[in-house]
Each structure stands twice: as structure tokens, then as C-alpha cells.
One Martini backbone bead per residue (centre of mass of N, CA, C, O) as a GRO file, in nm:
protein
  400
    1MET     BB    1   0.056   0.062  -0.026
    2ASP     BB    2   0.312   0.249   0.000
    3THR     BB    3   0.395   0.212  -0.297
    4ILE     BB    4   0.138   0.337  -0.431
    5ASN     BB    5   0.161   0.622  -0.310
    6LEU     BB    6   0.449   0.681  -0.416
    7LEU     BB    7   0.372   0.668  -0.724
    8THR     BB    8   0.157   0.887  -0.717
    9MET     BB    9   0.336   1.126  -0.630
   10VAL     BB   10   0.538   1.114  -0.868
   11LEU     BB   11   0.329   1.168  -1.094
   12MET     BB   12   0.236   1.440  -0.990
   13ILE     BB   13   0.505   1.584  -1.008
   14VAL     BB   14   0.551   1.549  -1.315
   15LEU     BB   15   0.298   1.694  -1.409
   16VAL     BB   16   0.361   1.966  -1.289
   17ILE     BB   17   0.626   2.010  -1.436
   18MET     BB   18   0.497   2.001  -1.735
   19VAL     BB   19   0.308   2.237  -1.697
   20ILE     BB   20   0.524   2.448  -1.630
   21LEU     BB   21   0.683   2.421  -1.901
   22LEU     BB   22   0.448   2.502  -2.094
   23ILE     BB   23   0.393   2.785  -1.970
   24THR     BB   24   0.681   2.890  -2.032
   25LEU     BB   25   0.684   2.853  -2.336
   26GLY     BB   26   0.438   3.041  -2.396
   27ILE     BB   27   0.561   3.294  -2.292
   28VAL     BB   28   0.811   3.309  -2.471
   29PHE     BB   29   0.661   3.307  -2.750
   30ALA     BB   30   0.497   3.569  -2.697
   31TYR     BB   31   0.741   3.760  -2.645
   32SER     BB   32   0.874   3.716  -2.929
   33LYS     BB   33   0.643   3.827  -3.102
   34ILE     BB   34   0.627   4.110  -2.977
   35ASN     BB   35   0.920   4.188  -3.059
   36LYS     BB   36   0.897   4.145  -3.372
   37LYS     BB   37   0.663   4.357  -3.407
   38GLU     BB   38   0.836   4.595  -3.313
   39GLU     BB   39   1.062   4.567  -3.519
   40ASN     BB   40   0.876   4.608  -3.777
   41GLU     BB   41   0.774   4.896  -3.688
   42ASN     BB   42   1.082   5.019  -3.669
   43LYS     BB   43   1.131   5.005  -3.960
   44PRO     BB   44   1.234   5.142  -4.234
   45THR     BB   45   1.094   5.358  -4.485
   46GLY     BB   46   1.118   5.433  -4.801
   47GLU     BB   47   1.397   5.632  -4.804
   48GLU     BB   48   1.528   5.474  -4.572
   49ASN     BB   49   1.538   5.200  -4.724
   50LYS     BB   50   1.707   5.301  -4.974
   51ASN     BB   51   1.952   5.408  -4.787
   52SER     BB   52   2.034   5.147  -4.702
   53LYS     BB   53   2.340   4.965  -4.650
   54THR     BB   54   2.240   4.668  -4.551
   55LYS     BB   55   2.115   4.622  -4.842
   56LYS     BB   56   2.241   4.333  -5.059
   57PHE     BB   57   1.970   4.250  -5.195
   58LYS     BB   58   1.727   4.104  -5.423
   59ASP     BB   59   1.389   4.122  -5.494
   60TYR     BB   60   1.198   3.837  -5.564
   61ARG     BB   61   0.892   3.773  -5.750
   62VAL     BB   62   0.642   3.532  -5.772
   63GLY     BB   63   0.439   3.473  -6.047
   64SER     BB   64   0.184   3.391  -6.217
   65VAL     BB   65   0.147   3.239  -6.523
   66LEU     BB   66  -0.166   3.303  -6.571
   67ASN     BB   67  -0.160   3.618  -6.616
   68PHE     BB   68  -0.129   3.618  -6.932
   69MET     BB   69  -0.449   3.532  -6.990
   70GLU     BB   70  -0.506   3.822  -6.924
   71PHE     BB   71  -0.685   3.988  -7.184
   72ASP     BB   72  -0.771   4.226  -7.435
   73THR     BB   73  -0.557   4.166  -7.675
   74VAL     BB   74  -0.429   4.082  -8.011
   75VAL     BB   75  -0.120   4.242  -8.113
   76ASP     BB   76   0.164   4.233  -8.274
   77ASN     BB   77   0.243   3.951  -8.131
   78MET     BB   78   0.070   4.046  -7.879
   79ILE     BB   79  -0.038   4.074  -7.534
   80SER     BB   80  -0.286   4.269  -7.414
   81GLN     BB   81  -0.284   4.450  -7.091
   82LYS     BB   82  -0.423   4.661  -6.888
   83ASP     BB   83  -0.482   4.885  -7.096
   84GLY     BB   84  -0.174   4.892  -7.217
   85LYS     BB   85   0.041   4.835  -6.967
   86ARG     BB   86   0.073   4.536  -7.076
   87TYR     BB   87   0.309   4.312  -7.240
   88VAL     BB   88   0.319   4.007  -7.437
   89MET     BB   89   0.561   3.761  -7.532
   90VAL     BB   90   0.595   3.443  -7.716
   91VAL     BB   91   0.801   3.145  -7.686
   92GLU     BB   92   0.846   2.870  -7.883
   93CYS     BB   93   0.944   2.544  -7.783
   94GLN     BB   94   1.153   2.270  -7.872
   95GLY     BB   95   1.193   1.969  -7.781
   96ILE     BB   96   1.399   1.720  -7.627
   97ASN     BB   97   1.597   1.415  -7.600
   98TYR     BB   98   1.746   1.384  -7.311
   99ASP     BB   99   1.735   1.076  -7.228
  100LEU     BB  100   1.897   0.997  -7.517
  101MET     BB  101   2.149   1.116  -7.422
  102SER     BB  102   2.453   1.169  -7.352
  103GLU     BB  103   2.661   1.291  -7.115
  104ALA     BB  104   2.783   1.519  -7.302
  105GLU     BB  105   2.508   1.629  -7.398
  106LYS     BB  106   2.389   1.689  -7.115
  107ASN     BB  107   2.610   1.896  -7.032
  108GLY     BB  108   2.570   2.096  -7.260
  109VAL     BB  109   2.265   2.163  -7.192
  110GLU     BB  110   2.316   2.261  -6.901
  111ASP     BB  111   2.516   2.484  -6.965
  112GLY     BB  112   2.321   2.631  -7.157
  113PHE     BB  113   2.104   2.692  -6.939
  114VAL     BB  114   2.279   2.850  -6.750
  115GLN     BB  115   2.333   3.069  -6.949
  116PHE     BB  116   2.050   3.157  -6.987
  117LEU     BB  117   2.008   3.248  -6.688
  118ASN     BB  118   2.251   3.453  -6.682
  119THR     BB  119   2.135   3.648  -6.930
  120LEU     BB  120   1.907   3.745  -6.763
  121ARG     BB  121   1.736   4.089  -6.744
  122HIS     BB  122   1.447   3.966  -6.714
  123PRO     BB  123   1.146   3.858  -6.677
  124VAL     BB  124   1.012   3.530  -6.669
  125GLN     BB  125   0.807   3.256  -6.811
  126ILE     BB  126   0.706   2.910  -6.774
  127TYR     BB  127   0.511   2.718  -7.017
  128THR     BB  128   0.282   2.440  -7.007
  129GLN     BB  129   0.115   2.243  -7.267
  130THR     BB  130  -0.143   1.997  -7.301
  131ARG     BB  131  -0.229   1.807  -7.597
  132THR     BB  132  -0.432   1.686  -7.807
  133VAL     BB  133  -0.419   1.524  -8.091
  134ASN     BB  134  -0.499   1.681  -8.403
  135LEU     BB  135  -0.599   1.521  -8.723
  136ASP     BB  136  -0.797   1.669  -8.909
  137ASN     BB  137  -0.621   1.834  -9.105
  138SER     BB  138  -0.469   1.586  -9.216
  139ILE     BB  139  -0.716   1.440  -9.321
  140GLN     BB  140  -0.813   1.668  -9.520
  141THR     BB  141  -0.558   1.672  -9.684
  142TYR     BB  142  -0.556   1.375  -9.771
  143LYS     BB  143  -0.836   1.390  -9.918
  144GLU     BB  144  -0.753   1.594 -10.137
  145LYS     BB  145  -0.525   1.421 -10.257
  146ILE     BB  146  -0.702   1.175 -10.331
  147LYS     BB  147  -0.894   1.316 -10.528
  148GLU     BB  148  -0.681   1.381 -10.730
  149ILE     BB  149  -0.585   1.087 -10.780
  150GLU     BB  150  -0.865   0.979 -10.877
  151MET     BB  151  -0.884   1.158 -11.126
  152ALA     BB  152  -0.623   1.069 -11.265
  153LEU     BB  153  -0.719   0.773 -11.276
  154GLU     BB  154  -0.968   0.803 -11.458
  155LYS     BB  155  -0.815   0.929 -11.693
  156GLN     BB  156  -0.630   0.690 -11.749
  157GLU     BB  157  -0.836   0.480 -11.805
  158MET     BB  158  -0.961   0.606 -12.047
  159GLN     BB  159  -0.702   0.613 -12.225
  160TYR     BB  160  -0.663   0.315 -12.221
  161LYS     BB  161  -0.921   0.232 -12.361
  162GLN     BB  162  -0.881   0.393 -12.620
  163MET     BB  163  -0.620   0.249 -12.706
  164GLN     BB  164  -0.758  -0.030 -12.739
  165ARG     BB  165  -0.966   0.053 -12.955
  166SER     BB  166  -0.791   0.187 -13.182
  167GLU     BB  167  -0.546  -0.001 -13.296
  168THR     BB  168  -0.262   0.208 -13.315
  169TYR     BB  169  -0.105   0.059 -13.087
  170THR     BB  170   0.135  -0.084 -12.953
  171GLU     BB  171   0.237  -0.312 -12.717
  172GLU     BB  172   0.437  -0.137 -12.575
  173GLN     BB  173   0.244   0.110 -12.526
  174LEU     BB  174   0.042  -0.047 -12.360
  175ASN     BB  175   0.228  -0.145 -12.133
  176LYS     BB  176   0.309   0.134 -12.039
  177ALA     BB  177   0.023   0.239 -11.968
  178TYR     BB  178  -0.042   0.008 -11.769
  179PHE     BB  179   0.180   0.080 -11.575
  180GLU     BB  180   0.090   0.364 -11.498
  181LEU     BB  181  -0.188   0.274 -11.399
  182THR     BB  182  -0.089   0.103 -11.167
  183LYS     BB  183   0.057   0.316 -11.014
  184GLN     BB  184  -0.186   0.488 -10.956
  185ARG     BB  185  -0.355   0.270 -10.810
  186ASN     BB  186  -0.162   0.222 -10.578
  187LEU     BB  187  -0.159   0.509 -10.472
  188TYR     BB  188  -0.454   0.520 -10.398
  189GLU     BB  189  -0.458   0.283 -10.205
  190TYR     BB  190  -0.248   0.399 -10.009
  191GLY     BB  191  -0.399   0.655  -9.930
  192LYS     BB  192  -0.646   0.515  -9.808
  193ASP     BB  193  -0.484   0.380  -9.578
  194ILE     BB  194  -0.382   0.634  -9.444
  195ILE     BB  195  -0.655   0.742  -9.362
  196TYR     BB  196  -0.752   0.513  -9.196
  197SER     BB  197  -0.517   0.519  -8.988
  198THR     BB  198  -0.562   0.819  -8.902
  199GLU     BB  199  -0.848   0.790  -8.798
  200ARG     BB  200  -0.789   0.580  -8.585
  201MET     BB  201  -0.578   0.762  -8.430
  202SER     BB  202  -0.783   0.995  -8.357
  203LEU     BB  203  -0.953   0.817  -8.142
  204ASN     BB  204  -0.704   0.848  -7.962
  205LYS     BB  205  -0.688   1.037  -7.665
  206ASN     BB  206  -0.375   0.958  -7.565
  207VAL     BB  207  -0.252   1.150  -7.766
  208LEU     BB  208   0.003   1.352  -7.672
  209ASN     BB  209   0.122   1.713  -7.647
  210LYS     BB  210   0.389   1.909  -7.572
  211LYS     BB  211   0.429   2.254  -7.483
  212TYR     BB  212   0.675   2.522  -7.491
  213TYR     BB  213   0.699   2.832  -7.293
  214VAL     BB  214   0.809   3.176  -7.312
  215VAL     BB  215   0.736   3.452  -7.105
  216VAL     BB  216   0.731   3.799  -7.201
  217PRO     BB  217   0.733   4.092  -7.033
  218TYR     BB  218   0.589   4.443  -7.049
  219TYR     BB  219   0.613   4.763  -6.901
  220VAL     BB  220   0.535   5.089  -6.949
  221GLU     BB  221   0.678   5.200  -6.687
  222GLU     BB  222   0.970   5.161  -6.800
  223LEU     BB  223   0.964   5.447  -6.953
  224GLY     BB  224   0.846   5.626  -6.756
  225GLU     BB  225   0.813   5.953  -6.819
  226ASN     BB  226   0.564   5.997  -7.063
  227GLN     BB  227   0.418   6.129  -7.402
  228PHE     BB  228   0.293   5.884  -7.511
  229ASP     BB  229   0.097   5.710  -7.693
  230LYS     BB  230  -0.042   5.409  -7.760
  231GLN     BB  231   0.112   5.344  -8.027
  232GLU     BB  232   0.393   5.404  -7.924
  233GLN     BB  233   0.399   5.216  -7.692
  234ARG     BB  234   0.363   4.965  -7.858
  235ASN     BB  235   0.613   4.984  -8.026
  236LEU     BB  236   0.823   4.987  -7.798
  237ALA     BB  237   0.733   4.717  -7.685
  238PHE     BB  238   0.794   4.551  -7.939
  239SER     BB  239   1.101   4.608  -7.953
  240GLU     BB  240   1.170   4.502  -7.672
  241LEU     BB  241   1.050   4.217  -7.687
  242TYR     BB  242   1.203   4.124  -7.939
  243THR     BB  243   1.485   4.144  -7.824
  244ARG     BB  244   1.438   3.952  -7.596
  245ALA     BB  245   1.341   3.705  -7.769
  246GLN     BB  246   1.607   3.677  -7.935
  247SER     BB  247   1.792   3.628  -7.698
  248ILE     BB  248   1.654   3.368  -7.611
  249ILE     BB  249   1.693   3.210  -7.874
  250ARG     BB  250   2.005   3.214  -7.871
  251THR     BB  251   2.052   3.070  -7.591
  252LEU     BB  252   1.890   2.815  -7.656
  253ALA     BB  253   2.066   2.712  -7.902
  254VAL     BB  254   2.295   2.598  -7.711
  255CYS     BB  255   2.086   2.350  -7.618
  256GLY     BB  256   1.923   2.265  -7.901
  257ILE     BB  257   1.681   2.482  -7.898
  258ASN     BB  258   1.401   2.553  -8.085
  259ALA     BB  259   1.282   2.882  -8.162
  260LYS     BB  260   0.988   3.107  -8.158
  261VAL     BB  261   0.784   3.355  -8.243
  262MET     BB  262   0.459   3.425  -8.187
  263ASP     BB  263   0.189   3.488  -8.351
  264SER     BB  264  -0.137   3.591  -8.343
  265ASN     BB  265  -0.269   3.318  -8.413
  266GLU     BB  266  -0.102   3.141  -8.200
  267LEU     BB  267  -0.206   3.300  -7.956
  268VAL     BB  268  -0.504   3.246  -7.987
  269GLU     BB  269  -0.479   2.944  -7.963
  270LEU     BB  270  -0.352   2.929  -7.689
  271LEU     BB  271  -0.590   3.063  -7.539
  272TYR     BB  272  -0.817   2.875  -7.637
  273VAL     BB  273  -0.702   2.616  -7.504
  274ALA     BB  274  -0.687   2.729  -7.214
  275TYR     BB  275  -1.013   2.798  -7.201
  276ASN     BB  276  -1.084   2.517  -7.407
  277ARG     BB  277  -0.985   2.223  -7.346
  278ASP     BB  278  -1.226   2.036  -7.418
  279GLU     BB  279  -1.324   2.171  -7.687
  280ALA     BB  280  -1.046   2.160  -7.847
  281GLU     BB  281  -1.065   1.838  -7.905
  282VAL     BB  282  -1.325   1.882  -8.100
  283TYR     BB  283  -1.310   2.215  -8.139
  284GLY     BB  284  -1.126   2.409  -8.312
  285LEU     BB  285  -1.028   2.712  -8.406
  286GLU     BB  286  -1.082   2.689  -8.706
  287LYS     BB  287  -1.382   2.595  -8.685
  288ALA     BB  288  -1.477   2.841  -8.528
  289LEU     BB  289  -1.415   3.057  -8.740
  290LYS     BB  290  -1.581   2.936  -8.970
  291ALA     BB  291  -1.853   2.946  -8.793
  292GLY     BB  292  -1.863   3.240  -8.650
  293TYR     BB  293  -1.793   3.295  -8.334
  294ASP     BB  294  -1.657   3.597  -8.390
  295GLU     BB  295  -1.958   3.690  -8.449
  296LEU     BB  296  -2.262   3.864  -8.409
  297TYR     BB  297  -2.342   3.748  -8.697
  298SER     BB  298  -2.505   3.567  -8.951
  299THR     BB  299  -2.457   3.488  -9.301
  300ALA     BB  300  -2.586   3.427  -9.606
  301PRO     BB  301  -2.561   3.368  -9.908
  302ASP     BB  302  -2.631   3.477 -10.203
  303VAL     BB  303  -2.889   3.383 -10.414
  304VAL     BB  304  -2.764   3.445 -10.679
  305ASP     BB  305  -2.490   3.293 -10.627
  306LYS     BB  306  -2.619   3.024 -10.586
  307GLN     BB  307  -2.760   3.001 -10.863
  308MET     BB  308  -2.504   3.020 -11.027
  309ARG     BB  309  -2.358   2.787 -10.920
  310LEU     BB  310  -2.581   2.573 -10.999
  311LEU     BB  311  -2.568   2.638 -11.297
  312ASN     BB  312  -2.276   2.568 -11.352
  313GLU     BB  313  -2.295   2.274 -11.268
  314GLN     BB  314  -2.514   2.194 -11.470
  315ILE     BB  315  -2.360   2.262 -11.723
  316GLU     BB  316  -2.125   2.079 -11.675
  317GLN     BB  317  -2.278   1.812 -11.661
  318GLU     BB  318  -2.432   1.834 -11.941
  319ALA     BB  319  -2.165   1.855 -12.110
  320LEU     BB  320  -2.049   1.585 -12.035
  321GLU     BB  321  -2.289   1.406 -12.128
  322LEU     BB  322  -2.284   1.503 -12.431
  323ALA     BB  323  -1.989   1.421 -12.488
  324THR     BB  324  -2.032   1.115 -12.433
  325THR     BB  325  -2.263   1.066 -12.637
  326LYS     BB  326  -2.112   1.154 -12.898
  327VAL     BB  327  -1.877   0.961 -12.878
  328ASN     BB  328  -2.048   0.713 -12.896
  329GLU     BB  329  -2.174   0.766 -13.161
  330ALA     BB  330  -1.930   0.805 -13.333
  331ARG     BB  331  -1.825   0.515 -13.275
  332SER     BB  332  -2.068   0.349 -13.383
  333GLU     BB  333  -2.065   0.459 -13.671
  334LYS     BB  334  -1.786   0.354 -13.730
  335GLN     BB  335  -1.851   0.060 -13.682
  336LYS     BB  336  -2.076   0.036 -13.886
  337ALA     BB  337  -1.905   0.095 -14.139
  338LEU     BB  338  -1.714  -0.147 -14.103
  339GLU     BB  339  -1.928  -0.366 -14.124
  340GLU     BB  340  -2.035  -0.288 -14.410
  341LYS     BB  341  -1.760  -0.328 -14.546
  342LYS     BB  342  -1.743  -0.633 -14.478
  343GLU     BB  343  -2.010  -0.718 -14.624
  344ASN     BB  344  -1.900  -0.561 -14.917
  345LYS     BB  345  -1.642  -0.689 -15.003
  346ARG     BB  346  -1.710  -0.871 -15.262
  347ASP     BB  347  -1.830  -0.641 -15.427
  348LEU     BB  348  -1.582  -0.457 -15.432
  349ILE     BB  349  -1.403  -0.664 -15.572
  350ALA     BB  350  -1.576  -0.700 -15.830
  351GLU     BB  351  -1.576  -0.409 -15.916
  352LEU     BB  352  -1.265  -0.371 -15.938
  353ALA     BB  353  -1.223  -0.593 -16.148
  354GLN     BB  354  -1.400  -0.484 -16.372
  355LEU     BB  355  -1.242  -0.217 -16.409
  356ILE     BB  356  -0.970  -0.352 -16.484
  357ILE     BB  357  -1.073  -0.494 -16.739
  358GLU     BB  358  -1.184  -0.236 -16.892
  359GLU     BB  359  -0.911  -0.083 -16.900
  360ASN     BB  360  -0.772  -0.372 -17.048
  361THR     BB  361  -0.911  -0.450 -17.324
  362GLN     BB  362  -0.694  -0.398 -17.546
  363ILE     BB  363  -0.492  -0.613 -17.424
  364ILE     BB  364  -0.693  -0.873 -17.386
  365GLY     BB  365  -0.960  -0.826 -17.525
  366LYS     BB  366  -1.294  -0.814 -17.580
  367ASP     BB  367  -1.383  -1.114 -17.546
  368ILE     BB  368  -1.238  -1.178 -17.284
  369ALA     BB  369  -1.367  -0.938 -17.116
  370GLU     BB  370  -1.668  -1.027 -17.141
  371GLU     BB  371  -1.626  -1.308 -17.021
  372ALA     BB  372  -1.514  -1.223 -16.749
  373ILE     BB  373  -1.752  -1.041 -16.662
  374ASN     BB  374  -1.960  -1.280 -16.680
  375LYS     BB  375  -1.812  -1.443 -16.449
  376ILE     BB  376  -1.850  -1.240 -16.228
  377ASP     BB  377  -2.156  -1.228 -16.238
  378THR     BB  378  -2.203  -1.533 -16.184
  379ASN     BB  379  -2.064  -1.553 -15.908
  380GLU     BB  380  -2.253  -1.319 -15.820
  381GLU     BB  381  -2.541  -1.426 -15.696
  382GLY     BB  382  -2.587  -1.645 -15.937
  383GLY     BB  383  -2.623  -1.420 -16.184
  384THR     BB  384  -2.867  -1.199 -16.091
  385GLU     BB  385  -2.650  -0.970 -16.067
  386ASN     BB  386  -2.493  -0.674 -16.116
  387VAL     BB  387  -2.213  -0.533 -15.982
  388LYS     BB  388  -2.269  -0.239 -16.043
  389GLU     BB  389  -2.554  -0.223 -15.920
  390LYS     BB  390  -2.465  -0.310 -15.634
  391ALA     BB  391  -2.263  -0.077 -15.591
  392LYS     BB  392  -2.459   0.159 -15.625
  393ARG     BB  393  -2.656   0.077 -15.396
  394THR     BB  394  -2.445   0.092 -15.173
  395ARG     BB  395  -2.379   0.395 -15.212
  396LYS     BB  396  -2.666   0.495 -15.151
  397ALA     BB  397  -2.689   0.385 -14.875
  398LYS     BB  398  -2.467   0.548 -14.749
  399THR     BB  399  -2.569   0.822 -14.821
  400ALA     BB  400  -2.850   0.777 -14.652
   0.00000   0.00000   0.00000
């Protein structure tokens, strides 16, 4: 029992000591906060702070990179902000395969980047934007090219068929034409496969692309007290920003990074993707502009222009149909004349033989000539019709 009472007293003493220590620490902490607050209040401000010789460091403030997205307008390859008091120019950088480089190449890139940081004399911001790869423009370009190839293929097929029907070309020429036709057909099939593969790839939303940007700001207040108007301030801001951007491009080139200053259209696309990340994957900037989303109202084409365009298309279609019909008619008439000539081949031969005999009557003799003509008449149609009469009737039929 005495042991239990002794342990209880020891525990009570320990608890009291811990409470006293906590209270002491709280008092010390509160006293230090009060002293620090008094020191801050007694610090020199304004001119006293500027003239202080003890301040030997420069104060850098880190701003949000998203501030450059708050814009008034995009003009002269710059983003205008705060009613023309701040301008921003953006340098687009092309990424490099750092992980695939050798140690020496990596060291070179790192040294170049250190040099880039050391040469900075103005604030910059680095912005990275991840985009889903949009292949719609590539697919549309492929389809236009394939349409041209298809038209050329149809033209070559028509020419090859005409060469076969004309029977005036040698076998070597026909083989050469067939070889060119086969090449064009293979090119057309290959283009169709490319479009099919590209369209399937565009369905994969996991194909991402990262773009890297260096944002260079400029404040009009850097001009100091000036009497310039808005246009002059913009021109001066452009000159200064362009100089800074070119300096960045040159120093980044040491790292093997290719960079360029973004133009106004590229800046608009950058802001459009930043503000419409989900919509930009489905409906890009180019489609939005073509749809007239930047206009206050939409207008339809003029009715007369539409009718004129439809009439031109109708004339072209009917002219093509008429040309095809007449070509077929001319071809059929020529074929028909050839068949008639084949049917009248014996009559024409007999007629020509009779004329040859008549022209040479004096040489072969009159009696022999008459007997030969009678034999020709007898051989043709069983001797029931004269060759001359048949030939005359044939010529009349052709004339009719």
C-alpha cells in the first residue's frame, strides 16, 4: 500500500513539472512574437529603406504564370493586358530528347541552360501546355490529295481504254500505259490506307503532345515618365519585347533547343486552348473561326450567287453528259461503217476487178474481157445481179 501511494505522488510531481514547462514555453513564445512585431514596426520605410546600406540583396517576386492569360486583345504578335499597360510576347520552344542523349550531350545542354539563366536581365515565365493531338487537319489534307489522285486515275483509265479500242498503238505502248495506270492505282490504294490509319489514330484520345513556352512581359511604366500615346507605347513595347525574345532564342540555341516568336494567330490558338481545354479537343480554333463564332451575327450567301453557282454546276454536268453521248455515237457510227464495209467486201472486190478488166480491154482483147466480166457476174449472187448495179445501190445506201 505504501508503494502505491509513493508511485502516485511521483506521477503527480511529474505532471506538475510538465505543466509548468508548457506554461513557461508559452510565455516565452508570446514574448518573442511581441518583440518581433515591435521590430517590424520600427523598421525604416520609404526613402530610409532605399538609403539603407545594410540591404545588399535583390528581392525577387514569383508571379503566377496564368496571369498572362488575362488579356484585352492580341495585336502585333503581342498580348495586350491591363488597358495597354502590360504587353506579353511568347516564345515557343521545341522539346529535345534529353533522356536519349549521352552524358557529354546532357552536360552540354545543362551548361547551355545555365548560360541562358545567367544572361536573363528581365523577368520571364515558363509555361507548359499539354494538348491532345488533333489530326483533323491532316485527315482533311490527305482527303483532298486522294481526291486529286482519284481524278487522275479515272483520266488514265479512260485514256487506256481508248488506246485499246483504237488499235493504232503497239503492244509496247499499251504495256507502258498499263504500267503507269497500275502505278497510279497503287498510289490511290496506298493513300486510302493512310487515311484509314490516320482516322483510327485520331480516335485515340491518349495521344498527347506537350508544348513549351517562355512568356516575356513588358510594362509601359518601364519607359518612365513619357508623353507617348497608345500607338507609340505599343511600338516601343514591341521593339523591346522582340529584342528580348531574340536574345532568348539565341541563348536557347546553345542548348540545342529551336525556338520562335509566336505570331498573333498562334497566340490566339494558345489562349483558346487554355480557356477551352475540353472543347478544343473536339472543336478546334480553325473550325470555330469558320463557323463564325467570333462574329456578332451570321449571314447566308447571296441568293443570286447560289443560283449562279448551281447553274454553273448544272451546265458543266450536262456538257459532260452531252460530250460522252456524242463520243459514243461517233464511235458506234464508225463501227457500223466498218461492219458494212466488211459485209460488202465481195461486192467491192468484184466491182474493182470489173473496172480493172474494162480499163485493160485493148490489151487482153474485147472478147476475153466480156467473157471475164460475165464470169464475175455469174459468180456474184448466182449470176442474178450485175456487180455494177449492186455497187451503185451500196453507195446510195451509204449516202442515205
